C-alpha positions in Angstrom: 41.7 -23.2 33.3 40.1 -20.2 35.0 39.9 -18.3 31.7 38.1 -21.2 30.0 35.4 -21.0 32.7 35.0 -17.2 32.2 34.9 -17.7 28.5 32.2 -20.4 28.8 30.2 -18.3 31.3 30.4 -15.2 29.0 29.4 -17.3 26.0 26.4 -18.7 27.9 25.3 -15.2 29.0 25.7 -13.9 25.5 23.5 -16.7 24.2 20.9 -16.0 26.8 20.8 -12.3 25.8 20.6 -13.2 22.1 17.7 -15.7 22.6 15.9 -13.4 25.0 16.4 -10.4 22.6 15.2 -12.4 19.6 12.1 -13.6 21.5 11.4 -10.0 22.7 11.8 -8.6 19.2 9.1 -11.0 18.0 6.7 -10.0 20.8 7.0 -6.2 20.6 3.7 -4.8 19.2 3.6 -1.1 18.8 0.2 0.5 19.4 0.2 2.7 16.4 1.7 1.5 13.1 2.5 4.0 10.4 1.4 2.0 7.3 4.4 3.0 5.3 6.5 0.5 3.5 10.0 0.8 2.0 9.0 -1.1 -1.2 7.4 2.2 -2.4 9.7 4.9 -3.7 7.0 7.5 -3.0 3.5 7.4 -1.6 0.8 9.1 -3.7 -1.6 9.5 -0.8 -1.3 10.3 2.9 0.0 7.5 5.1 -2.6 5.6 7.2 -1.9 5.3 10.9 -3.3 2.0 12.3 -4.0 1.6 16.0 -3.9 -1.9 17.5 -5.4 -0.5 20.7 -8.5 1.0 19.0 -9.2 -2.2 17.0 -8.6 -4.6 19.9 -10.1 -2.6 22.8 -12.9 -0.6 21.1 -13.9 -2.8 18.1 -13.0 -6.2 19.8 -11.1 -7.3 16.7 -8.8 -10.3 17.2 -5.3 -10.3 15.8 -6.2 -13.2 13.4 -8.9 -11.2 11.8 -6.3 -9.0 10.0 -3.4 -11.4 9.9 -4.0 -14.6 7.9 -2.3 -17.6 6.5 -1.1 -18.1 2.9 -4.6 -19.2 1.9 -6.3 -16.1 3.3 -7.7 -18.0 6.3 -7.9 -16.0 9.5 -5.4 -17.0 12.2 -7.9 -17.4 15.0 -5.3 -18.6 17.6 -3.0 -15.6 17.0 -2.6 -13.3 20.0 -0.8 -10.1 20.8 3.0 -10.6 20.6 3.0 -13.6 18.2 5.3 -13.4 15.3 3.7 -12.2 12.1 5.1 -11.3 8.7 4.7 -8.0 7.0 2.0 -8.0 4.3 4.6 -7.4 1.6 6.3 -10.7 2.3 3.4 -12.4 0.5 1.8 -9.6 -1.4 5.0 -8.7 -3.2 4.0 -6.3 -6.0 4.0 -2.7 -4.7 0.9 -0.6 -5.5 -2.4 -1.5 -7.0 -3.2 -3.7 -10.0 -3.0 -2.1 -13.4 -6.3 -0.4 -14.4 -7.8 1.1 -17.6 -8.7 0.1 -21.1 -6.7 -2.8 -22.5 -5.5 -4.2 -19.2 -6.3 -7.8 -18.6 -9.0 -8.6 -16.0 -7.4 -10.2 -13.0 -8.9 -12.8 -10.7 -9.1 -11.8 -7.0 -6.2 -14.1 -6.2 -4.1 -12.3 -8.9 -5.1 -8.9 -7.5 -4.0 -10.0 -4.1 -0.4 -10.3 -5.3 -0.5 -6.5 -5.3 0.4 -5.1 -1.9 -2.1 -2.2 -1.9 -4.9 -4.3 -3.2 -4.4 -6.8 -0.4 -4.4 -4.2 2.3 -7.5 -2.5 0.8 -9.4 -5.8 0.6 -8.5 -6.7 4.1 -9.4 -3.3 5.7 -12.3 -2.3 3.5 -14.1 -5.7 3.7 -13.8 -5.6 7.5 -14.9 -2.0 7.7 -18.0 -2.7 5.4 -18.9 -5.7 7.6 -18.6 -3.6 10.7 -20.8 -0.8 9.3 -23.4 -3.2 8.1 -23.5 -5.0 11.5 -23.9 -1.7 13.3 -26.5 -0.4 10.7 -24.2 2.6 9.8 -23.9 4.4 6.5 -20.4 4.8 5.2 -20.0 8.4 6.2 -22.1 8.5 9.3 -20.8 9.2 12.8 -19.0 6.1 14.2 -18.7 4.4 10.8 -15.5 2.7 9.8 -13.9 4.4 6.9 -14.3 2.8 3.4 -13.4 5.5 0.9 -9.9 6.7 -0.2 -10.3 10.2 1.4 -11.5 8.8 4.8 -8.3 6.7 5.2 -5.9 8.9 3.3 -6.9 12.5 4.2 -5.1 15.4 2.6 -4.1 16.6 6.1 -2.0 13.9 7.8 -4.0 12.0 10.4 -2.1 10.8 13.6 -4.5 8.7 15.6 
């Protein structure tokens, strides 16, 4: 009888650790994210380092402005620590859309199936809006980056 109590107690403690661990795993938000994804065999450009702290503290950007629902609508009620999916969960095709002569013209919705296209739209549109709001030219001091080289410098940038 005694061993049954110990077994049940141990099982209950294990469940508590499992539930707490699962909850904690969903709430852990690293400050800097290396925007590297395993769906790519190799990256052609330098990896971007994204800082939650800079975007939230300095630029006053809410979590839901980057993270959105399946219709592209911002998740305004999202807060630090809420569970979010990786972009590639919905934007499943690695890389950018096919380009060049003879390739079919895709709608924006079709382009967003491509992982890199979705990230570029999300970041660049927000950066352009920020620059316009602040009256900044794309390459001026304090402007948010909008060109390939600004985000993917030849020398690796660790913010």
